MARTORKOL-181509 format. One record per residue (C-alpha): x, y, z; residue in one letter. Coordinates in steps of 0.02 Angstrom, whole numbers, plus 50000, padded with zeros to 5 digits. Example, Ala and Ser with C-alpha at 12.3 -4.5 7.8 and 13.67 -1.06 7.14 Angstrom:
<sites>
506154977550390A
506844994750357S
</sites>
This chain:
<sites>
692486396454932X
691156392455070X
690816374955116X
689146365955065X
688176363055219X
687606345055246X
686246338955365X
686326321155425X
684596314555471X
684706298355576X
683396288955673X
682766271755710X
681746260455590X
680066269055562X
680446285355651X
679796295555505X
681396300655415X
680716298955242X
679076308755284X
680136322455364X
681226323655209X
679736324455092X
679166339455198X
680876348055185X
680896345554997X
679126352554978X
679516368355082X
681226371855010X
680766389154950X
681866389154803X
683446382054891X
684376369154783X
684476352554883X
685336336354849X
684826320054943X
685836304854981X
684786290155042X
685546274855125X
684236261555088X
684066246655202X
683936230755097X
684226229854908X
682706239154839X
682546257254826X
681006260454922X
681456276155016X
682166283354853X
680546280754761X
679476287654904X
680546303854900X
680496305454712X
678556304654728X
678646322354793X
678956328754614X
679746344554684X
680866356254588X
681956359554735X
682706341754721X
682516334854551X
682746316054526X
684556317754465X
684956325354636X
684376310454733X
685706297954753X
685346280054829X
686726270654924X
686026252854933X
687716243554956X
687606241855140X
687526253055297X
688266270055255X
689386271055407X
690246254255346X
690436259055171X
691056276455192X
692606275255077X
691866263954942X
690146271854927X
689816288255021X
691446297854986X
691326295554792X
689556300654794X
689966316354894X
691386320654774X
690286318854626X
688956331054697X
690326343854750X
691156342454576X
689596347354481X
689676363854391X
688236369954487X
688346361054661X
686866360054773X
686616372954911X
686296360455044X
686446342055049X
685366331055156X
685866312855202X
684556300455263X
685406285955347X
684666269455367X
683936264555539X
685516254555572X
686776267955539X
687916274955674X
688106293655638X
689816296655706X
690826286655575X
689876296855440X
690216313155527X
692056307655535X
692116305655350X
691956324455329X
693756325455387X
694346316955232X
695506328355133X
694426328554976X
692836333355075X
693366344555219X
693756360155119X
692156359055024X
690856352055136X
690336353055318X
689126344155435X
687826358255469X
686976347055595X
686546329355650X
684666327755676X
684066312855777X
682216308855738X
681376299455877X
679656290555870X
678866297056029X
677526283756030X
678776269256019X
679886276456155X
678396278156263X
677966259756239X
679746255156286X
680066246356124X
681696256056074X
682076264256242X
683866265056304X
683626262556490X
681916254856507X
681696249556693X
680816232956648X
682206227656522X
683556231856655X
682606220756783X
682416206556658X
684276207156624X
684726206656799X
683576191656827X
684226181456674X
686126178556668X
685966171256491X
685176187456420X
686226197456300X
686796212556399X
687236223156247X
685656225356148X
685956233155977X
684296242255985X
684826251256138X
686586255756078X
685836262655912X
684626273056007X
686086279856121X
687236282455975X
686026293155877X
685586303956026X
687366306856086X
687856312955914X
686356323955882X
686416342855869X
684546343355874X
683196330155926X
681576329155841X
680236319855940X
679036314455799X
677306306655806X
676866317255953X
675036316755896X
675006298155952X
675436302156136X
674556313156271X
675466327856354X
675976318156510X
676676303956405X
677636316356294X
678366324956444X
679026307956508X
679776303356338X
680586320456319X
681436318756493X
682016300956448X
682696307556283X
683556323056359X
684506311256484X
685356303556336X
685796320056240X
687286331456266X
687026347756359X
686236361356255X
685516350356119X
683756356556076X
682266344956076X
680776349555967X
679146341255934X
678356335855767X
676846327055705X
676986318755530X
678726326855507X
677986344055483X
679366355655536X
679946372255458X
681566368755362X
682286384355444X
682286375255609X
683316360755547X
684426367855410X
685716381055449X
686306374755623X
688146378455579X
688666364855701X
690286359755599X
690066342355685X
691616335755604X
692666347355712X
691736341855875X
691946322955868X
692746321256041X
691086327756121X
690166314056034X
690666297756117X
690246281056035X
690176262956083X
691336259355932X
692656271855961X
694286263355913X
693366249255816X
693296247155633X
691496241855612X
689926238055706X
688826222355692X
687166221655589X
686906203355605X
685526205155735X
684276211155597X
683536202655450X
682686210355296X
681936202955136X
680806208654998X
679096202754956X
678566205254778X
676886203054694X
675676210054568X
674046219254577X
673226219554755X
671326216854729X
670866222854911X
671766235955006X
670766231955166X
671246213555154X
673106218455133X
673076229355288X
672216216055383X
673426203155327X
674926214155369X
674176217955547X
674036199255586X
675686195055512X
676616208655602X
675866203255769X
676276185055741X
678096187155692X
678586202855789X
679086212755631X
679856229455662X
679536237655495X
678656235155322X
678776248555187X
678556249155002X
677406252254857X
675876243054802X
674986241354638X
673176241554669X
672026234354537X
671036248254444X
671956262054518X
673136273754416X
674256278354564X
675526268954679X
674916264654853X
676346268454981X
676276257055132X
677186261455296X
677066250355443X
677956252055611X
677536238355726X
675636237655728X
675416254955652X
675026254855473X
674856269555359X
674446269855174X
674176283155042X
674216285954855X
675726296254802X
675906297654613X
675326289354458X
676286274454387X
677446280554244X
677086273354067X
678826266254062X
678816257354233X
678126240254273X
676666240854396X
677136228754538X
676966227254728X
678686227654822X
678746227255015X
680286226955122X
680066217555284X
681306221255426X
681466212155590X
682666205455716X
683716189855676X
682726173955654X
681296180855551X
680286165555478X
680296171655299X
679336156455229X
677936159355357X
677866177755323X
677846174755138X
676506161755153X
675376173655259X
675546188355137X
675706181254961X
673816177954946X
673486196454972X
674886204754874X
674516196354707X
</sites>
């Protein structure tokens, strides 16, 4: 029996993983796909965003959400049983796609494919690192930003092991392909600088391709035949030899509300609150008064996108749910106080 190829899509908060996956599903050309989503927080926002595709290539029964914590830290309890259930189906998927959370380290997940119950039936076709080109250009998630290095040298009390930098490095060094996404937000010269910076962090021979809005031909991402689980020594990690990594530098919580009366007021409120509290990410679904469809909201730093994806189902309660993600110390009370008036 041939092994079921599995593609791991990793990337920092807001890099565009869900948008990329929606594009893959909508352009599957008859290939049967299954999707494992590792949600950050305790509400299945990413799963709902993907299910909004309504694509026959990946019916809702083949979309599995793992919301019990970072996938690389819950391999034995969460991920492996999920893989086994997919592989044990009478008609297993032709390709499995795993969307990791923005905090997941790819190497422990790849290593899980060496487990006896998995190794004979599935293989890591490729690890795709999705990078927000505009964010890297701004230095927000850069691994070797000169200004950050100078600040560290000048301040002996500054933490010398930033989790953001390590995550950036981990995702790039494990990648079989790097996708520079959101290239439409930067000019050609900036893009060339970002690509050189990213290339310095990747292994020799790893391709770097460009994307806007995650629009990439699935043939470019699926079918790499990397067998990454057999190549772990070439993918060094900060946590080699350690049991787990620390997520305590991040906070997340959920804002719930009812019907939003004014979308413009919501966007204005989000903009002001994100700037005031240095929020990394806001994502979720909004119920807009008088509208039959859900409004999807995606915010990365000061960039806010919103669009209607599908009609509310008759059996589901209309409600607004937004996940707020930031570094440790978010002032939840202040953020809720600022946004509650506009989310109903």
